C-alpha positions as CSV (number, residue, x, y, z in Angstrom):
1,X,-112.9,199.0,-92.4
2,X,-111.5,197.0,-95.6
3,X,-111.0,193.8,-94.6
4,X,-107.6,192.5,-95.0
5,X,-105.7,189.2,-95.9
6,X,-105.5,187.7,-92.9
7,X,-109.5,187.8,-92.1
8,X,-111.7,185.5,-93.1
9,X,-113.3,188.3,-95.7
10,X,-109.7,188.8,-97.0
11,X,-108.8,185.3,-97.5
12,X,-112.3,184.6,-99.2
13,X,-111.8,187.7,-101.6
14,X,-107.9,186.3,-102.1
15,X,-109.4,182.8,-102.8
16,X,-111.8,184.2,-105.9
17,X,-109.1,186.8,-106.8
18,X,-106.9,183.2,-107.6
19,X,-109.5,181.5,-109.1
20,X,-110.9,184.4,-111.6
21,X,-107.1,185.0,-112.7
22,X,-106.7,181.9,-113.6
23,X,-109.6,181.5,-115.4
24,X,-108.8,184.1,-116.9
25,X,-105.3,182.8,-117.8
26,X,-106.9,179.5,-119.3
27,X,-109.5,181.6,-121.7
28,X,-106.6,183.4,-123.3
29,X,-104.4,180.3,-123.2
30,X,-107.0,179.0,-125.1
31,X,-108.4,181.8,-127.2
32,X,-109.1,180.8,-130.4
33,X,-107.9,182.9,-133.8
34,X,-110.3,183.6,-135.9
35,X,-114.6,183.5,-135.8
36,X,-115.5,180.3,-133.0
37,X,-118.6,179.9,-135.1
38,X,-120.6,180.6,-137.9
39,X,-123.1,183.0,-136.1
40,X,-119.3,185.4,-134.4
41,X,-118.8,185.8,-138.7
42,X,-122.3,186.9,-139.2
43,X,-122.5,189.3,-136.4
44,X,-119.5,191.1,-138.0
45,X,-121.1,190.8,-141.4
46,X,-123.8,192.5,-140.2
47,X,-121.8,195.6,-138.7
48,X,-119.4,195.4,-141.9
49,X,-122.6,195.2,-144.5
50,X,-124.7,198.3,-141.6
51,X,-121.7,200.6,-141.8
52,X,-120.8,200.8,-145.7
53,X,-124.3,200.4,-147.1
54,X,-125.3,202.6,-144.5
55,X,-128.4,201.0,-143.1
56,X,-129.2,196.9,-142.7
57,X,-132.3,195.3,-144.7
58,X,-134.5,192.9,-142.9
59,X,-133.8,189.6,-144.9
60,X,-130.0,190.8,-144.1
61,X,-130.5,191.1,-140.8
62,X,-132.0,188.4,-139.8
63,X,-133.1,188.1,-136.0
64,X,-129.7,189.0,-134.8
65,X,-130.0,192.9,-134.6
66,X,-132.7,192.1,-133.5
67,X,-132.1,190.0,-129.9
68,X,-128.2,191.7,-130.8
69,X,-128.6,195.3,-130.9
70,X,-126.2,196.7,-129.0
71,X,-123.6,193.9,-129.6
72,X,-124.1,194.4,-133.2
73,X,-124.0,198.3,-133.0
74,X,-121.0,198.4,-131.1
75,X,-118.8,196.4,-133.9
76,X,-121.3,198.4,-136.5
77,X,-118.4,201.5,-134.2
78,X,-115.6,199.8,-134.4
79,X,-115.6,199.5,-138.2
80,X,-117.0,202.7,-138.8
81,X,-113.4,204.1,-137.2
82,X,-111.3,201.6,-139.4
83,X,-110.6,199.2,-136.8
84,X,-108.9,196.1,-139.2
85,X,-110.8,192.9,-139.0
86,X,-108.5,190.9,-137.7
87,X,-108.3,193.2,-135.0
88,X,-112.3,193.3,-134.4
89,X,-112.0,189.1,-134.1
90,X,-109.9,189.3,-131.6
91,X,-111.7,192.0,-129.3
92,X,-114.5,189.6,-129.8
93,X,-113.0,186.7,-128.8
94,X,-110.6,188.1,-126.0
95,X,-114.4,189.9,-124.5
96,X,-115.1,187.0,-124.3
97,X,-112.3,185.8,-122.1
98,X,-112.9,188.1,-119.9
99,X,-116.9,188.6,-118.9
100,X,-116.5,184.6,-118.7
101,X,-113.2,185.0,-115.8
102,X,-115.3,188.0,-114.8
103,X,-118.6,185.4,-114.4
104,X,-116.8,183.0,-112.0
105,X,-116.9,186.2,-109.3
106,X,-121.1,187.6,-110.6
107,X,-121.4,183.4,-109.7
108,X,-119.5,184.1,-106.5
109,X,-121.9,186.2,-105.3
110,X,-124.8,184.3,-105.9
111,X,-123.3,181.2,-104.6
112,X,-122.4,183.1,-100.9
113,X,-126.1,183.7,-100.0
114,X,-127.4,179.9,-100.0
115,X,-124.0,178.2,-99.6
116,X,-121.0,178.3,-97.5
117,X,-117.4,179.3,-98.7
118,X,-116.6,175.8,-99.4
119,X,-119.8,175.2,-101.1
120,X,-119.1,178.6,-103.0
121,X,-115.8,177.0,-104.3
122,X,-117.4,173.5,-105.4
123,X,-119.8,175.5,-107.6
124,X,-117.2,177.2,-109.4
125,X,-115.8,173.9,-110.0
126,X,-118.7,172.7,-111.8
127,X,-118.6,176.4,-114.1
128,X,-114.9,175.3,-114.7
129,X,-115.5,172.3,-116.3
130,X,-118.7,172.9,-118.1
131,X,-118.0,172.4,-121.9
132,X,-120.7,175.4,-122.9
133,X,-119.5,178.1,-120.6
134,X,-115.7,177.3,-121.7
135,X,-116.7,177.6,-124.9
136,X,-118.2,180.7,-124.1
137,X,-114.7,182.1,-123.0
138,X,-113.1,181.4,-125.6
139,X,-114.7,182.9,-128.7
140,X,-117.1,185.4,-129.7
141,X,-120.3,185.9,-128.7
142,X,-122.8,187.9,-126.8
143,X,-124.2,185.4,-125.0
144,X,-121.1,185.1,-122.2
145,X,-121.5,188.7,-121.9
146,X,-125.0,189.4,-121.6
147,X,-124.7,187.1,-118.8
148,X,-122.1,188.5,-116.9
149,X,-124.2,191.3,-116.8
150,X,-127.6,189.1,-115.9
151,X,-125.4,187.3,-113.0
152,X,-124.5,190.3,-111.9
153,X,-128.5,192.2,-112.0
154,X,-129.7,188.7,-110.4
155,X,-126.8,189.2,-107.7
156,X,-128.3,192.7,-106.5
157,X,-131.7,191.3,-106.7
158,X,-130.6,188.5,-104.5
159,X,-128.7,190.5,-102.1
160,X,-131.8,192.8,-101.9
161,X,-134.5,190.1,-100.3
162,X,-131.5,187.8,-98.7
163,X,-129.0,190.5,-97.4
164,X,-131.9,193.1,-96.4
165,X,-129.3,195.2,-94.3
166,X,-127.7,196.4,-97.3
167,X,-128.4,199.3,-99.5
168,X,-131.4,198.7,-101.3
169,X,-131.5,201.1,-103.5
170,X,-127.8,201.3,-104.3
171,X,-128.7,197.8,-105.7
172,X,-131.2,198.5,-107.3
173,X,-128.8,201.1,-109.8
174,X,-126.9,198.6,-109.8
175,X,-128.9,195.9,-110.6
176,X,-131.4,197.1,-113.3
177,X,-129.1,198.7,-115.7
178,X,-126.6,195.3,-115.6
179,X,-130.0,193.2,-116.5
180,X,-131.0,195.9,-119.7
181,X,-127.0,195.8,-120.0
182,X,-127.6,192.2,-120.8
183,X,-131.1,192.2,-122.3
184,X,-129.8,194.9,-124.6
185,X,-126.4,192.4,-125.8
186,X,-128.9,188.8,-125.9
187,X,-132.2,189.2,-125.6
188,X,-133.2,185.7,-124.7
189,X,-131.2,186.0,-122.1
190,X,-135.3,187.0,-120.4
191,X,-135.2,183.3,-120.1
192,X,-133.8,183.3,-117.3
193,X,-136.4,185.5,-115.3
194,X,-137.7,183.1,-113.5
195,X,-134.6,183.3,-111.3
196,X,-136.4,186.4,-109.8
197,X,-138.9,184.7,-108.7
198,X,-137.0,181.9,-107.4
199,X,-134.8,184.4,-105.3
200,X,-138.8,185.6,-104.0
201,X,-139.7,181.8,-103.3
202,X,-136.4,181.4,-101.4
203,X,-136.5,184.1,-99.7
204,X,-140.7,183.3,-98.7
205,X,-141.3,187.0,-100.1
206,X,-144.3,186.2,-102.8
207,X,-146.7,188.9,-101.5
208,X,-147.9,191.2,-104.4
209,X,-145.6,193.9,-103.5
210,X,-142.4,192.0,-103.4
211,X,-143.8,190.5,-107.5
212,X,-144.3,193.6,-108.3
213,X,-140.5,194.9,-107.6
214,X,-139.0,191.7,-109.7
215,X,-141.9,192.6,-112.3
216,X,-141.0,196.3,-112.8
217,X,-136.8,194.2,-113.0
218,X,-138.1,192.3,-115.8
219,X,-139.9,194.3,-117.6
220,X,-136.8,197.1,-117.7
221,X,-134.8,194.3,-119.0
222,X,-137.8,193.6,-121.7
223,X,-138.6,197.0,-123.1
224,X,-134.4,197.6,-123.3
225,X,-133.9,195.6,-126.3
226,X,-136.5,196.6,-128.4
227,X,-136.3,200.6,-127.2
228,X,-133.0,200.0,-128.4
229,X,-133.8,197.8,-131.8
230,X,-136.0,200.9,-132.2
231,X,-133.5,203.6,-132.3
232,X,-130.5,202.4,-133.9
233,X,-132.2,200.7,-136.7
234,X,-135.0,202.4,-137.4
235,X,-136.3,201.1,-140.9
236,X,-136.1,197.9,-139.1
237,X,-138.1,199.3,-135.7
238,X,-141.9,199.2,-136.8
239,X,-144.7,197.0,-134.5
240,X,-145.6,195.4,-138.0
241,X,-142.3,194.4,-138.8
242,X,-141.5,193.0,-135.7
243,X,-144.7,190.7,-135.8
244,X,-143.9,189.5,-139.0
245,X,-140.8,188.7,-138.0
246,X,-141.5,187.0,-134.9
247,X,-144.3,185.0,-137.1
248,X,-142.0,184.1,-139.1
249,X,-138.8,183.0,-136.6
250,X,-141.1,180.5,-135.2
251,X,-142.8,179.0,-138.8
252,X,-139.3,178.9,-139.3
253,X,-138.3,177.1,-135.7
254,X,-141.1,175.6,-135.1
255,X,-142.2,174.2,-131.3
256,X,-142.6,170.5,-130.9
257,X,-142.2,167.9,-128.5
258,X,-140.8,165.7,-130.5
259,X,-138.2,168.2,-130.6
260,X,-137.4,167.9,-127.1
261,X,-136.5,164.0,-127.2
262,X,-134.8,163.6,-130.2
263,X,-131.4,161.9,-130.4
264,X,-129.6,165.6,-131.8
265,X,-130.9,167.5,-128.5
266,X,-130.7,165.2,-125.7
267,X,-127.1,165.0,-126.8
268,X,-126.8,168.4,-126.7
269,X,-128.9,168.5,-123.4
270,X,-126.7,166.4,-121.9
271,X,-123.2,168.5,-123.2
272,X,-123.6,171.8,-122.3
273,X,-122.7,170.8,-118.7
274,X,-121.1,166.8,-119.0
275,X,-123.7,164.2,-119.1
276,X,-121.9,163.2,-115.3
277,X,-123.1,166.4,-114.0
278,X,-126.2,166.4,-115.7
279,X,-127.1,163.2,-113.8
280,X,-125.9,164.0,-111.1
281,X,-127.9,167.4,-111.0
282,X,-131.4,165.7,-111.3
283,X,-130.7,162.9,-109.0
284,X,-129.3,165.9,-106.5
285,X,-132.4,168.4,-107.5
286,X,-134.7,165.1,-106.2
287,X,-132.9,164.7,-102.9
288,X,-133.3,169.2,-102.5
289,X,-137.2,168.8,-103.4
290,X,-137.2,166.1,-101.0
291,X,-135.6,168.1,-98.3
292,X,-137.2,170.8,-96.2
293,X,-134.2,173.3,-96.5
294,X,-133.2,172.3,-99.9
295,X,-137.2,172.5,-101.7
296,X,-137.1,176.5,-102.2
297,X,-133.4,176.1,-103.5
298,X,-134.5,173.4,-105.8
299,X,-137.7,175.4,-107.1
300,X,-135.4,178.7,-107.4
301,X,-133.1,176.3,-109.9
302,X,-136.5,175.2,-111.7
303,X,-138.1,178.3,-112.6
304,X,-134.1,179.8,-113.4
305,X,-133.6,176.0,-115.9
306,X,-137.6,175.6,-117.0
307,X,-137.5,177.9,-119.1
308,X,-134.1,177.8,-121.0
309,X,-134.6,174.1,-122.1
310,X,-138.2,174.2,-123.0
311,X,-137.1,177.1,-125.5
312,X,-134.6,175.9,-127.4
313,X,-135.4,171.9,-126.5
314,X,-138.5,172.2,-127.8
315,X,-137.2,173.5,-131.4
316,X,-134.8,172.4,-134.0
317,X,-131.3,173.9,-134.5
318,X,-130.7,174.2,-130.4
319,X,-127.0,174.2,-129.6
320,X,-125.0,174.0,-126.0
321,X,-124.7,177.7,-126.4
322,X,-128.5,178.4,-126.0
323,X,-127.9,176.1,-122.9
324,X,-125.9,178.4,-120.6
325,X,-127.6,179.8,-118.8
326,X,-128.3,176.6,-117.2
327,X,-125.1,176.1,-115.8
328,X,-124.8,178.8,-112.8
329,X,-128.4,176.5,-111.4
330,X,-126.9,173.3,-112.2
331,X,-123.3,174.6,-110.5
332,X,-125.4,175.7,-107.6
333,X,-127.5,172.4,-106.6
334,X,-124.7,170.3,-106.8
335,X,-122.3,172.1,-104.6
336,X,-125.5,172.1,-102.0
337,X,-125.9,168.2,-102.1
338,X,-121.9,167.8,-102.3
339,X,-122.4,169.7,-98.5
340,X,-124.6,167.6,-97.5
341,X,-123.8,164.4,-98.9
342,X,-120.0,164.9,-96.7
343,X,-119.5,165.6,-93.3
344,X,-115.6,166.4,-93.7
345,X,-113.6,168.7,-96.5
346,X,-111.6,165.4,-97.9
347,X,-115.2,163.9,-98.5
348,X,-116.3,166.9,-100.9
349,X,-112.7,167.2,-102.4
350,X,-113.0,163.3,-103.1
351,X,-116.3,163.2,-104.6
352,X,-115.8,166.7,-106.4
353,X,-112.6,165.1,-107.7
354,X,-114.5,161.8,-109.0
355,X,-117.1,164.1,-110.5
356,X,-114.9,165.9,-112.2
357,X,-113.0,163.1,-113.7
358,X,-116.2,161.3,-114.8
359,X,-117.3,164.0,-116.3
360,X,-114.5,165.0,-118.1
361,X,-113.4,161.5,-119.5
362,X,-117.0,161.0,-121.2
363,X,-116.9,162.8,-124.4
364,X,-114.1,162.1,-126.7
365,X,-112.1,165.2,-128.1
366,X,-113.7,166.7,-131.1
367,X,-113.9,169.9,-132.5
368,X,-117.6,170.7,-131.7
369,X,-119.4,173.7,-130.9
370,X,-123.1,172.3,-131.0
371,X,-123.1,168.9,-129.0
372,X,-119.4,169.9,-127.4
373,X,-116.8,166.9,-126.4
374,X,-116.5,167.3,-122.1
375,X,-113.0,167.2,-122.8
376,X,-112.8,171.4,-123.0
377,X,-108.8,171.3,-123.2
378,X,-108.2,168.7,-125.4
379,X,-110.6,169.7,-127.7
380,X,-109.3,172.6,-128.7
381,X,-107.0,172.0,-131.0
382,X,-109.4,170.3,-133.2
383,X,-111.5,173.5,-133.0
384,X,-109.1,175.8,-134.2
385,X,-107.8,173.3,-137.0
386,X,-111.5,173.7,-138.1
387,X,-112.0,177.4,-137.7
388,X,-108.2,178.1,-139.9
389,X,-110.0,176.1,-142.7
390,X,-113.2,178.0,-142.4
391,X,-111.8,181.3,-142.0
392,X,-109.7,180.6,-145.3
393,X,-113.3,179.8,-147.1
394,X,-113.8,182.0,-150.1
395,X,-110.9,183.9,-150.4
396,X,-110.6,184.1,-154.3
397,X,-114.6,185.5,-154.4
398,X,-112.7,189.5,-154.6
399,X,-110.8,188.8,-156.9
400,X,-112.4,186.5,-159.5
401,X,-114.1,188.9,-162.0
402,X,-117.2,187.1,-161.6
403,X,-120.2,190.1,-161.0
404,X,-122.9,187.7,-160.0
405,X,-122.2,185.1,-157.6
406,X,-124.6,182.6,-156.1
407,X,-123.0,180.3,-152.5
408,X,-124.5,177.7,-151.5
409,X,-124.1,175.8,-148.8
410,X,-124.8,176.1,-144.9
411,X,-121.9,176.7,-142.4
412,X,-119.1,178.1,-143.9
413,X,-121.3,180.5,-146.0
414,X,-120.7,183.2,-143.1
415,X,-117.1,182.7,-143.4
416,X,-117.3,183.2,-147.5
417,X,-119.1,186.2,-146.8
418,X,-116.6,187.7,-144.4
419,X,-113.7,186.9,-146.9
420,X,-116.0,188.7,-149.7
421,X,-116.5,191.7,-147.5
422,X,-113.1,191.9,-146.1
423,X,-112.0,194.4,-148.8
424,X,-115.2,196.4,-149.6
425,X,-115.1,199.9,-149.5
426,X,-118.6,199.9,-150.2
427,X,-122.1,198.0,-150.0
428,X,-124.9,198.3,-151.2
429,X,-128.2,195.8,-150.3
430,X,-129.8,194.4,-153.2
431,X,-133.0,192.5,-153.7
432,X,-132.1,189.2,-152.7
433,X,-128.0,189.9,-152.1
434,X,-125.1,192.3,-151.6
435,X,-123.6,194.6,-154.2
436,X,-119.6,194.8,-153.1
437,X,-117.6,197.3,-154.8
438,X,-113.3,197.2,-153.7
439,X,-110.3,199.8,-154.7
440,X,-108.8,197.4,-158.0
441,X,-111.5,195.3,-158.4
442,X,-114.9,194.8,-160.1
443,X,-117.7,195.3,-158.8
444,X,-119.9,191.9,-157.7
445,X,-123.3,190.6,-156.3
446,X,-122.9,188.4,-153.4
447,X,-126.1,186.3,-152.6
448,X,-126.4,182.9,-150.7
449,X,-128.7,179.9,-151.0
450,X,-129.1,177.9,-147.5
451,X,-129.4,174.3,-148.5
452,X,-130.0,171.9,-146.7
453,X,-128.7,168.3,-149.1
454,X,-127.2,167.7,-152.1
455,X,-130.6,167.3,-153.6
456,X,-131.5,171.0,-152.7
457,X,-128.6,171.8,-153.5
458,X,-128.6,171.2,-157.3
459,X,-131.7,172.5,-157.1
460,X,-130.8,176.0,-156.3
461,X,-127.7,175.9,-158.6
462,X,-129.4,175.0,-162.1
463,X,-131.8,177.6,-160.9
464,X,-129.1,179.8,-160.7
465,X,-127.2,179.3,-163.8
466,X,-130.6,179.5,-165.9
467,X,-130.8,182.6,-164.7
468,X,-126.9,183.6,-165.8
469,X,-125.2,183.5,-162.5
470,X,-122.4,181.5,-161.6
471,X,-122.1,178.9,-158.5
472,X,-120.2,179.0,-155.3
473,X,-120.0,176.1,-153.0
474,X,-117.1,174.6,-151.0
475,X,-119.6,172.3,-149.6
476,X,-120.3,170.1,-152.2
477,X,-119.2,168.9,-155.7
478,X,-118.6,172.4,-157.9
479,X,-118.8,170.0,-161.0
480,X,-122.4,167.5,-159.9
481,X,-124.0,171.4,-158.7
482,X,-123.3,172.6,-162.6
483,X,-124.2,169.5,-164.1
484,X,-128.0,169.0,-165.1
485,X,-130.1,166.5,-163.4
């Protein structure tokens, strides 16, 4: 018999539905117009080139098609169908808004195995005000959609081991496909695989047969993006290319202990959830480890969080987006502690309000997605203003009449490439660029050069000019770049 809204379960479901509906309205109210960050532009650029050229080149596709094969393929099919690019961008952003809201359902399903109803709600409050979770819900990137499927997979796995009366066979058929979809959308979500082992630790089920079950889930999730990539992009699917790619990627993003404690990475780590939430998490995690009833929960959180933080924190070019998967275990531990610090509901609410207010007010508003402000709602106008400017970068390229262009810059380049591709009828992949042909405009070759500073930009510009090419940059002074040193 289905629970009515008069039953405890029915009231719980109603409250959860209202919370998720409120989060959905929030996400769409603050939804970004345009590409929320440069990697979002790169993903659609990949899809356009794939559709127009018929294949992808290793240099152009870089790591993205290996990490997000299902996401890029979906975008490619939309391009194949002739969907307007502005509509595709809106779909990307709207998909994250929906996934970001549904993530609260999945997180709640996990929280309820470890917390009371009130504690689970407190966990959702932390999730609602974590900068990385908010940003993941207002513009299109695959990590939020993939994480939603990962959480449902983990919820199914947790139910199998903590609520054994449930239909475990059905949960297998839900959980394993969800994990496969998650990793096909964003393969590095495998860094969260320690959460499955953490559930076994919490359930005191660490015998070999149970570890083997967790291993089967993780193996299925690992193989899916590899096999999907090989099927969808066979020209990039050989083992030798995969090895070369992995070696080059590791060379580009070299692991170093110094990165973990660099000011840039420390700031990003502090801001993915917010400095107050993070400091409280460290204190409450220690408290949980010292508590007989909380120790196994603390181990679960550690196994979930540590691989994510170390993998990205030990490398340069980290981002709060990379650390999104750590938000849910942070919220879980904070909610567990709040339920034990105060014996009554009003005390817990007061603790939550003070923590949220302190966390929210900590960092002034700014339109930064790498190290975001904790004032998430106040910061969206600044972010939108920046994106509005970026979305106009390179609009003149297609009609400039120049036939060989070298783009010089950093974060603006993907936006410029997108605007150059906007009206492309055909795209041909060349040695170090793409040749674009559009109706009513001259064909031109577009090459990208990523540079770190003005000195490197000047060097690249002089090399391009010496080869008879035109240079284009919105980040560096064009007159300076065209002037020989």
